[in-house]
C-alpha positions in Angstrom: 0.0 0.1 0.3 1.1 3.6 -0.8 -0.2 7.0 -0.2 -0.5 9.2 -3.3 2.5 11.0 -4.6 4.9 12.1 -7.2 8.6 11.2 -7.7 10.7 13.7 -6.1 11.9 15.2 -9.4 8.5 16.5 -10.1 8.0 20.2 -8.2 7.0 23.5 -9.3 9.0 25.4 -11.7 10.0 22.1 -13.2 11.1 21.9 -17.3 9.2 19.1 -19.3 10.8 17.8 -22.3 9.0 19.1 -25.3 8.5 17.1 -28.8 8.3 13.7 -26.8 6.0 11.7 -24.7 6.1 13.2 -21.1 6.4 10.5 -18.5 5.1 11.1 -15.1 5.3 8.5 -12.1 4.8 8.4 -8.5 2.9 5.8 -5.9 -1.1 5.5 -4.9 -3.3 3.0 -3.6 -3.2 -0.3 -5.9 -6.0 -0.1 -8.2 -6.6 3.7 -8.2 -6.5 5.7 -11.8 -4.2 8.4 -11.5 -5.0 11.0 -14.2 -2.7 13.8 -15.2 -3.6 17.2 -17.3 -1.5 19.9 -18.3 -2.3 22.4 -21.2 -5.5 20.7 -22.3 -3.5 17.3 -22.4 -4.5 14.2 -20.7 -3.3 10.8 -19.5 -4.0 8.0 -17.1 -2.4 5.1 -15.7 -3.9 2.3 -13.0 -1.5 2.4 -9.8 -0.2 -1.5 -9.7 1.9 -2.8 -6.7 1.6 1.0 -5.3 3.5 2.4 -8.1 2.2 3.8 -11.4 3.8 5.4 -14.3 1.6 7.6 -17.3 3.0 9.3 -20.4 1.5 12.3 -21.6 1.6 12.9 -25.3 4.6 15.2 -26.9 3.8 19.0 -26.8 5.7 22.1 -28.2 7.7 24.4 -25.9 5.5 26.9 -23.9 4.3 27.6 -20.3 3.9 28.5 -17.7 1.4 25.7 -17.2 -0.2 23.8 -14.4 0.2 20.2 -13.9 -2.6 18.5 -12.3 -2.8 15.0 -10.9 -5.4 13.2 -9.5 -5.8 9.8 -8.1 -9.7 9.6 -8.4 -10.2 9.4 -4.9 -10.4 13.3 -4.8 -6.8 13.7 -3.9 -5.3 16.0 -6.1 -1.6 17.6 -6.3 -1.0 20.8 -8.5 2.4 21.9 -9.7 2.8 25.4 -10.8 4.8 27.4 -13.2 5.8 24.2 -15.6 7.7 25.1 -18.4 7.8 22.6 -21.7 11.5 22.9 -22.9 14.7 21.1 -23.1 16.1 18.8 -20.3 19.4 17.3 -20.1 20.7 15.6 -17.3 24.2 16.6 -16.2 26.6 13.6 -14.8 29.8 12.8 -13.6 32.2 13.6 -10.8 33.7 16.9 -9.4 34.6 18.8 -12.7 30.7 18.7 -13.4 29.8 19.2 -9.9 32.1 22.3 -9.4 29.6 25.1 -8.3 29.0 28.3 -10.7 29.8 30.6 -7.4 33.1 28.7 -7.5 34.0 29.0 -11.0 36.2 31.8 -12.7 34.1 34.7 -13.0 31.3 33.0 -11.3 30.3 35.6 -8.8 30.3 38.1 -11.6 28.1 36.2 -13.7 25.7 35.2 -10.8 25.2 38.9 -10.0 24.4 39.6 -13.8 21.7 36.6 -14.0 18.4 38.2 -15.6 15.2 37.0 -15.8 15.5 36.2 -19.4 18.3 33.6 -18.9 15.8 30.6 -18.9 17.8 28.3 -17.3 16.4 25.9 -14.4 17.7 23.2 -12.1 17.0 20.1 -10.1 19.9 18.8 -8.2 19.5 15.1 -7.2 20.3 14.3 -3.7 23.7 13.4 -2.7 23.0 10.4 -0.3 24.8 7.3 -1.2 22.4 4.5 0.5 18.7 4.4 0.8 17.2 4.5 4.3 14.3 6.1 5.6 16.0 9.4 5.9 16.6 9.1 2.4 13.1 9.4 1.1 12.4 12.2 3.7 15.4 14.1 2.7 14.3 13.5 -0.7 11.1 15.5 -0.5 13.4 18.7 0.2 14.8 18.6 -3.3 13.2 21.2 -5.9 13.6 23.0 -9.0 14.5 26.4 -9.1 14.4 29.3 -11.7 18.0 30.7 -12.3 18.6 33.4 -10.1 21.4 35.2 -8.4 20.1 33.8 -5.3 19.7 30.5 -6.6 22.3 29.7 -9.4 25.3 29.9 -7.3 25.1 25.9 -6.3 24.3 24.9 -10.0 26.9 22.9 -11.9 28.8 25.7 -13.7 29.3 23.6 -16.9 25.6 22.7 -16.5 24.6 26.2 -16.3 26.8 27.4 -19.1 25.6 24.7 -21.4 21.9 25.4 -20.9 22.6 28.9 -21.0 23.8 28.7 -24.5 21.0 26.5 -25.5 18.5 28.4 -24.1 19.7 31.5 -26.2 20.3 29.4 -29.3 16.8 27.7 -29.3 14.5 30.5 -27.8 13.5 27.8 -25.0 13.6 27.0 -21.3 16.5 24.4 -20.5 16.4 22.2 -17.4 19.3 20.7 -16.3 19.0 17.8 -13.8 22.0 17.8 -11.7 23.5 14.2 -11.2 27.2 14.2 -9.8 29.3 13.2 -7.1 33.0 14.4 -6.7 35.7 11.5 -7.0 33.2 8.7 -8.3 34.7 6.1 -10.9 32.3 5.5 -14.0 31.7 2.2 -12.3 29.7 3.7 -9.3 27.2 5.2 -12.3 26.7 1.8 -13.8 24.6 -1.2 -13.3 26.4 -4.1 -11.7 25.3 -6.8 -14.6 26.8 -4.3 -17.3 30.1 -4.4 -15.9 30.0 -8.2 -15.2 29.4 -8.9 -18.5 33.1 -8.4 -19.4 36.4 -9.5 -17.3 37.9 -6.0 -17.6 35.0 -4.3 -16.1 34.2 -6.9 -13.7 37.6 -6.3 -11.9 35.7 -3.0 -10.4 32.7 -5.3 -8.9 35.3 -8.0 -8.1 37.4 -5.8 -6.0 34.4 -4.4 -4.3 32.8 -8.0 -3.4 36.5 -9.2 -2.3 36.6 -6.2 0.2 33.3 -6.9 1.8 33.9 -10.7 1.9 36.4 -9.8 4.5 34.7 -7.1 6.8 31.3 -7.2 8.7 28.9 -4.6 8.9 29.8 -3.3 12.3 33.8 -3.5 11.3 32.5 -1.4 8.6 30.6 1.0 10.5 33.3 1.6 12.8 35.8 2.5 10.2 33.2 4.9 8.5 32.8 6.3 12.0 36.3 7.0 12.7 37.0 8.5 8.8 34.3 11.0 9.7 36.0 12.2 12.8 39.5 12.5 11.2 37.7 14.4 8.1 35.5 16.7 10.5 39.2 17.5 12.0 41.3 17.4 8.8 39.1 19.4 6.2 39.1 22.8 8.4 43.0 22.5 8.5 43.2 21.8 5.0 40.8 25.0 4.2 42.6 27.0 6.3 46.1 26.1 4.6 45.1 27.1 1.3 43.4 30.4 2.5 46.9 31.3 3.3 48.5 29.8 0.7 46.6 29.8 -2.0 49.4 28.3 -4.6 50.5 26.1 -2.1 51.1 22.2 -3.1 49.1 19.4 -1.9 52.4 18.0 -0.3 53.0 21.2 1.7 49.3 21.2 2.4 49.2 17.6 3.7 52.6 18.6 6.0 50.5 21.1 7.3 46.9 19.3 8.1 48.3 15.6 8.0 48.1 13.0 5.6 44.8 12.4 3.7 42.9 9.4 4.3 40.4 10.1 1.4 38.5 8.2 -0.2 36.3 6.8 3.1 36.2 3.1 3.5 34.4 1.4 0.9 31.2 -0.5 2.1 27.3 -0.6 1.4 27.3 3.2 2.5 30.3 4.3 0.3 29.3 6.7 -2.9 32.7 5.0 -4.1 31.1 1.7 -4.5 30.3 -0.1 -8.0 26.7 1.0 -8.9 26.2 2.7 -5.8 25.0 6.1 -7.1 23.6 4.4 -10.2 20.7 3.1 -7.8 20.4 6.1 -5.4 21.0 9.3 -7.7 20.6 8.0 -11.3 17.7 5.9 -11.1 16.1 8.5 -8.9 15.3 10.4 -12.0 14.6 7.4 -14.6 12.5 7.7 -17.0 12.2 11.4 -16.8 11.6 12.2 -20.4 15.0 14.2 -21.6 16.8 15.4 -24.5 20.0 13.4 -23.6 23.1 13.2 -21.3 26.0 15.7 -20.7 28.7 14.1 -19.0 32.2 15.0 -17.5 34.1 12.3 -15.7 37.4 10.1 -16.1 40.0 11.3 -13.7 38.9 8.5 -11.2 39.6 6.2 -13.3 42.9 6.9 -14.3 44.4 3.8 -12.4 42.9 1.6 -15.1 43.2 3.8 -18.3 43.3 0.6 -20.6 39.7 -0.4 -19.1 38.0 2.7 -19.5 37.0 2.3 -23.0 34.7 -0.7 -22.1 33.4 1.0 -18.7 32.8 4.0 -20.3 30.8 2.2 -23.3 28.8 0.1 -20.8 28.1 3.0 -19.1 26.3 4.8 -22.2 24.8 1.5 -23.4 23.2 1.2 -19.7 21.8 4.5 -19.4 20.4 4.4 -23.0 18.8 1.0 -22.0 17.4 2.3 -18.8 15.6 5.3 -20.9 14.8 2.8 -23.3 16.3 4.9 -26.1 19.3 3.2 -27.8 20.2 6.7 -29.7 19.7 8.9 -26.7 22.1 11.8 -27.4 25.3 11.5 -25.0 27.7 14.4 -25.2 30.9 14.5 -22.9 34.0 16.4 -21.9 37.4 14.8 -22.8 40.0 15.4 -19.8 42.1 18.6 -20.2 45.8 18.6 -19.5 46.6 18.0 -15.8 49.5 17.0 -13.4 50.1 17.6 -9.9 53.6 19.4 -8.9 56.2 16.8 -8.2 54.5 14.1 -10.2 55.9 11.6 -13.0 54.2 11.9 -16.1 53.2 8.3 -16.7 51.0 9.3 -19.7 47.7 7.5 -18.1 45.4 10.5 -19.2 46.5 10.3 -22.5 45.0 6.9 -22.9 41.5 8.4 -21.1 41.4 11.3 -23.5 42.3 8.4 -26.4 39.8 6.1 -24.8 36.9 9.0 -24.8 37.9 9.8 -28.2 37.4 6.0 -29.4 33.9 6.2 -27.7 32.8 9.2 -29.4 33.7 7.9 -32.8 32.6 4.4 -32.4 29.3 5.0 -30.8 26.6 6.5 -32.6 24.8 9.7 -31.3 27.9 11.2 -29.1 29.7 14.3 -28.9 32.8 15.1 -27.5 34.1 18.6 -26.1 38.0 19.0 -26.4 38.8 21.3 -23.8 42.4 19.9 -23.7 43.7 24.1 -23.1 41.3 24.4 -20.1 43.5 22.3 -17.8 45.6 23.7 -15.1 48.9 22.5 -13.7 48.8 21.2 -9.9 44.7 21.7 -9.9 42.4 18.8 -10.6 39.5 21.3 -10.8 40.4 24.0 -13.4 37.6 26.9 -12.7 37.4 28.3 -16.2 34.0 26.3 -16.8 32.6 28.7 -19.4 34.5 27.4 -22.7 33.7 23.7 -21.1 30.1 24.4 -21.3 29.8 26.2 -24.4 31.7 23.7 -26.2 29.4 21.1 -25.1 26.5 23.5 -26.3 28.2 23.2 -29.6 28.1 19.5 -29.6 24.5 19.8 -29.3 23.7 22.3 -31.7 25.2 20.3 -34.4 24.3 16.9 -33.6 20.9 17.3 -31.2 19.6 20.3 -33.1 21.1 20.6 -36.7 21.4 24.4 -35.9 25.4 24.7 -37.0 27.9 22.7 -39.0 30.3 20.3 -37.9 33.3 22.3 -38.7 31.6 25.1 -36.1 31.0 22.5 -33.6 34.7 20.7 -33.5 38.3 21.6 -33.4 40.6 19.7 -35.8 40.5 16.0 -35.4 43.4 13.6 -36.5 41.9 11.3 -39.6 45.1 9.9 -41.2 48.4 10.1 -42.3 51.0 9.4 -45.4 54.5 8.9 -45.1 56.2 11.9 -47.4 60.0 12.8 -48.0 61.0 11.3 -44.3 58.3 12.6 -42.5 54.3 12.2 -41.8 51.7 14.2 -43.9 48.5 14.6 -41.5 45.1 14.7 -42.6 42.4 16.1 -40.2 38.6 16.7 -40.1 37.3 20.1 -39.3 40.4 21.8 -40.4 39.5 22.7 -43.9 40.1 26.3 -42.9 43.3 25.7 -41.5 45.0 26.2 -38.0 45.8 28.9 -35.4 49.0 28.6 -33.8 49.4 30.1 -30.0 52.9 30.6 -29.2 56.3 30.8 -31.1 56.2 27.1 -32.7 54.1 24.0 -32.5 54.7 21.8 -29.8 53.7 18.5 -28.9 54.5 16.3 -31.7 56.7 13.2 -31.3 57.7 10.7 -34.0 59.2 7.2 -33.6 60.6 4.4 -36.0 60.6 0.9 -36.0 62.2 1.0 -32.5 59.2 2.7 -30.8 61.5 5.6 -29.0 59.8 8.7 -29.6 61.7 11.9 -30.5 60.3 15.7 -30.6 59.4 16.6 -33.7 59.0 19.8 -36.1 55.9 20.8 -38.0 54.9 23.0 -41.1 51.1 23.6 -41.7 50.6 23.0 -45.3 46.4 24.9 -45.2 44.3 21.7 -43.9 47.3 19.5 -43.2 50.5 19.4 -41.0 53.5 17.9 -42.5 55.7 16.6 -39.1 59.4 15.5 -39.3 62.0 14.8 -36.8 66.0 15.0 -37.4 66.3 12.0 -35.2 64.1 9.7 -37.3 65.1 9.1 -40.9 62.3 6.4 -41.2 59.0 7.6 -39.1 56.9 5.0 -38.4 54.8 6.1 -35.3 53.4 9.7 -34.2 51.7 11.1 -31.4 50.3 14.7 -30.1 50.3 16.1 -26.7 50.7 12.3 -25.4 51.4 13.9 -22.1 49.4 14.4 -19.0 50.2 18.0 -18.7 52.1 20.1 -21.6 51.4 23.3 -23.6 48.8 23.4 -26.0 49.6 25.8 -29.0 47.3 24.2 -32.3 43.8 25.4 -32.5 41.3 25.4 -35.2 40.0 28.8 -36.4 37.1 28.5 -34.2 39.1 28.3 -31.1 38.8 24.9 -30.1 42.2 23.0 -29.8 43.5 20.2 -32.1 42.4 16.9 -30.3 45.2 14.7 -28.8 45.9 11.5 -31.0 48.7 8.7 -31.6 48.7 7.0 -34.8 48.8 3.7 -33.1 46.9 2.1 -30.4 49.4 -0.2 -29.7 49.5 -0.5 -26.0 53.3 -0.8 -25.8 53.7 2.6 -27.0 
């Protein structure tokens, strides 16, 4: 038995997806007929097992409207200021989570938000396990209209993405924030999806093995100890960086104590496989949406050669859950990054390559290349406006057919041929040539049969680049910006950087 209610994601000020059937669901006593009405459109469904789901017919953009839902017994729920527009879910980890107020120029942007920005936001509650409090807390979540008072807590990437789309499309854009810092893609994927492949199954096996040696009592004790440590340590870290904004991580730990993050792995951990898939993502399914935007990958750099399979499984799972195998999935390629004092082991390069490979092999995906927007010794670069806007360019091209591919992309490697002791490279989205920032092009390396790479010089030939190294007389392999962190000097005419690449995916390179 269940009382009459709507799922938590349905509140005043929400945005419903235009030109698609609109799914509405909730709870009601078994056998009751639930009816929903908005803008003269109605739909009904019978509650089965205390749950009901109905689908209103597709509607054009518009509003504000009232949504009225009745259960047939006289009970009625009315939601006000409902808009029909575009809805996207913003998933990932901390760089999608980073709030507008903490982004570069974020406070100035907040102060100047006007009523016509036409952006709304719903933040899925961040609780990593379901208990009685979970459902109570979830009822306090709600949609908000972007304003100087509300938008500070929005995902900065999500806000800039939505703002550009709203301006270009002339409709209200709603973002469903669904992200958690420090999380692997495995936290956002169904267990059965990862179990289908031996490589991705390692994430599940690691968790199961850890749990086999731990009692619930032991886990709760470790978690309590961790919380005590964290509550003492985090203020000291904040204090250090307030006094030393350019200080290093090693210096910060010397001041505050060595980090014990992440919290112990267990049934309440947000980092466990499938945990946030269950407690966050699926709380929004099957909300009718245009698609997904996603910014993640940093927390899977310990298994870079598995990331292609893991990310592919995530996309397929999300599309399956929303019953749309071609649902648009737009994501951010990782930027340059390395901590001070770290050795460049080139694992982020492999993640970037996996992300590009996903884009090039899975239909209806888009990739925002932001190689130039990383920061040395800061895994959370603050310049998020170009990130959101480059994602929006992908949407305007792939989803809305408003711009050309050459406007949405910077140069992307296509092929090469051997010429005069060097390699002539061809690119997609480079018909207008390249822009060079800096005195010379850097980042190219060439190797011969011995696979030993040497820095190489580059010459621009209209829409091609010729690369040669005096150290390699018979080149066989080439790579560009195959580093965790380095200078970015080559851009398309639209200001988007040349995407990193290598001409061979041989793991030994």
